[in-house]
C-alpha positions in Angstrom: -37.2 23.1 -73.1 -36.4 25.7 -70.5 -35.7 24.9 -66.9 -38.7 27.1 -66.0 -41.1 25.1 -68.2 -39.7 21.8 -66.8 -40.0 23.0 -63.2 -43.6 24.1 -63.9 -44.5 20.6 -65.3 -42.9 18.9 -62.4 -44.7 21.2 -59.9 -48.1 20.5 -61.6 -47.4 16.8 -61.6 -46.5 16.8 -57.9 -49.7 18.8 -57.1 -51.9 16.4 -59.1 -50.3 13.3 -57.5 -50.9 14.8 -54.0 -54.5 15.7 -54.7 -55.4 12.5 -56.6 -54.1 10.1 -53.9 -56.7 10.9 -51.3 -59.1 8.1 -50.3 -62.6 8.6 -51.6 -65.0 9.4 -48.8 -68.0 7.1 -48.8 -70.9 6.9 -46.3 -71.0 3.9 -44.1 -73.6 1.3 -45.1 -76.5 0.7 -42.8 -75.9 -2.2 -40.4 -77.4 -3.8 -37.4 -75.8 -4.8 -34.2 -75.2 -8.5 -34.2 -75.3 -10.1 -30.8 -75.4 -13.8 -30.6 -76.4 -15.4 -27.3 -76.2 -19.1 -26.6 -79.4 -21.2 -26.7 -80.8 -21.2 -23.2 -80.3 -24.3 -21.0 -82.7 -24.4 -18.1 -82.1 -25.8 -14.6 -84.5 -26.2 -11.7 -84.0 -24.0 -8.7 -85.5 -25.4 -5.6 -84.6 -24.1 -2.1 -86.4 -24.2 1.2 -88.7 -21.3 0.2 -92.3 -21.7 -0.9 -91.6 -22.1 -4.6 -89.3 -23.6 -7.3 -88.7 -22.5 -10.9 -86.5 -23.1 -13.9 -83.8 -20.6 -14.7 -81.3 -20.1 -17.6 -77.8 -21.5 -16.6 -76.3 -18.4 -18.3 -77.4 -16.6 -15.1 -76.3 -17.3 -11.6 -78.8 -17.4 -8.8 -77.7 -15.5 -5.7 -79.5 -15.9 -2.4 -80.3 -12.5 -0.8 -82.0 -14.0 2.3 -85.7 -14.2 3.3 -86.5 -16.1 0.0 -85.3 -13.1 -2.1 -83.0 -13.9 -5.0 -81.0 -12.3 -7.8 -80.3 -14.0 -11.1 -77.1 -12.3 -12.3 -76.3 -12.3 -16.0 -72.7 -11.0 -16.1 -72.3 -11.5 -19.9 -75.5 -9.5 -20.5 -74.7 -7.0 -17.8 -78.2 -7.5 -16.2 -79.8 -8.8 -13.0 -83.2 -10.2 -12.4 -84.5 -9.4 -8.9 -86.9 -11.8 -7.4 -88.8 -10.7 -4.2 -90.9 -13.2 -2.3 -93.6 -12.2 0.2 -96.0 -14.5 2.1 -99.7 -13.6 1.7 -101.3 -12.8 5.1 -104.6 -11.2 4.1 -102.6 -8.5 2.3 -103.0 -9.6 -1.3 -104.5 -6.2 -2.3 -101.5 -4.3 -0.9 -99.0 -6.7 -2.6 -100.7 -6.3 -6.0 -100.9 -2.6 -5.6 -97.2 -2.4 -4.8 -96.2 -4.6 -7.8 -98.3 -2.5 -10.2 -97.0 0.7 -8.7 -93.4 -0.4 -9.2 -94.1 -1.1 -12.9 -96.0 2.2 -13.5 -93.2 4.3 -11.9 -91.4 3.7 -15.2 -94.2 5.3 -17.2 -92.2 8.6 -17.2 -89.5 7.2 -19.4 -91.4 4.4 -21.1 -92.9 4.6 -24.5 -95.5 2.1 -23.5 -96.3 -0.7 -21.1 -97.9 -3.9 -22.4 -99.7 -6.0 -19.7 -100.0 -9.7 -20.4 -102.1 -11.7 -17.8 -100.8 -15.1 -16.8 -103.2 -17.8 -15.5 -102.2 -21.4 -14.8 -105.0 -23.1 -12.9 -103.2 -26.4 -12.7 -100.3 -24.9 -10.8 -102.4 -22.3 -9.1 -100.2 -19.5 -10.4 -101.8 -16.2 -11.4 -100.1 -13.0 -12.3 -99.1 -10.4 -14.8 -96.1 -9.9 -17.1 -95.2 -6.3 -18.0 -93.2 -5.4 -21.1 -91.9 -1.9 -20.8 -90.9 -0.1 -24.0 -88.5 2.9 -24.3 -85.7 4.1 -22.2 -87.1 2.8 -18.9 -84.8 1.4 -16.2 -86.5 -2.0 -16.3 -87.7 -3.6 -19.5 -89.6 -6.5 -18.1 -91.4 -7.1 -14.8 -93.9 -9.7 -13.5 -95.7 -10.9 -10.4 -97.1 -14.3 -9.6 -99.3 -15.4 -6.7 -101.6 -18.3 -5.6 -103.8 -15.6 -4.0 -103.7 -17.3 -0.6 -100.1 -18.0 0.6 -97.4 -16.9 -1.9 -96.5 -13.8 -3.8 -93.4 -13.4 -6.1 -92.4 -10.3 -8.0 -89.6 -10.0 -10.4 -87.9 -7.3 -12.5 -84.9 -7.1 -14.8 -82.3 -4.2 -14.6 -79.3 -3.6 -16.8 -75.9 -2.2 -15.5 -76.1 0.6 -18.0 -77.9 3.8 -18.6 -81.3 3.0 -20.0 -81.0 3.1 -23.8 -83.7 0.9 -25.4 -81.8 0.4 -28.7 -78.7 -0.8 -26.9 -80.3 -3.2 -24.5 -83.0 -4.5 -26.8 -81.3 -7.8 -27.8 -80.4 -8.6 -24.2 -83.8 -7.5 -23.0 -85.6 -9.9 -25.5 -83.3 -12.7 -24.4 -84.0 -12.2 -20.7 -87.7 -11.7 -21.4 -87.9 -15.2 -22.7 -86.1 -16.4 -19.5 -88.7 -14.6 -17.4 -91.5 -16.3 -19.2 -89.9 -19.7 -18.7 -89.5 -18.8 -15.0 -93.2 -17.9 -14.8 -94.4 -21.0 -16.7 -92.2 -23.4 -14.6 -92.9 -21.9 -11.2 -94.5 -24.3 -8.7 -95.7 -23.4 -5.2 -94.9 -25.7 -2.3 
């Protein structure tokens, strides 16, 4: 064999080994984000204000003064804002403001589902709003006894509104808000 022929065979072998050693490109399989949150443990919150409620111990209640509170969820990067107002023949204005706050999100929302809440035994009446889409607040509510007390609440995340990203945390906190509503007692 000639040196030229041997060089050609070695050159072809080298080219084939370089080309054949590349990793095969495969599309990534479809997957879902897996976020696991601990089972909720509820604790009663009872200050000198006109109400008490149960909250998830994953959150930390922070007093903002004048019977207004935040429930901070650092692991979920969210805060629930609770605003209390006494009713002084202004129930219509309080209801209008609570509904207005919810419907300000309609620009970014895909839909708003209203779920009335009535508990005659505890004299707690209100509405729970579930806001779909890239709205700033995914859940909001208000509760009142119609004569003395009015409490409004809303959840906000510390991130740009992206419904797909916050959905697992939004569902988790939504259940906490429902527990808060169901356990609320006026004094």
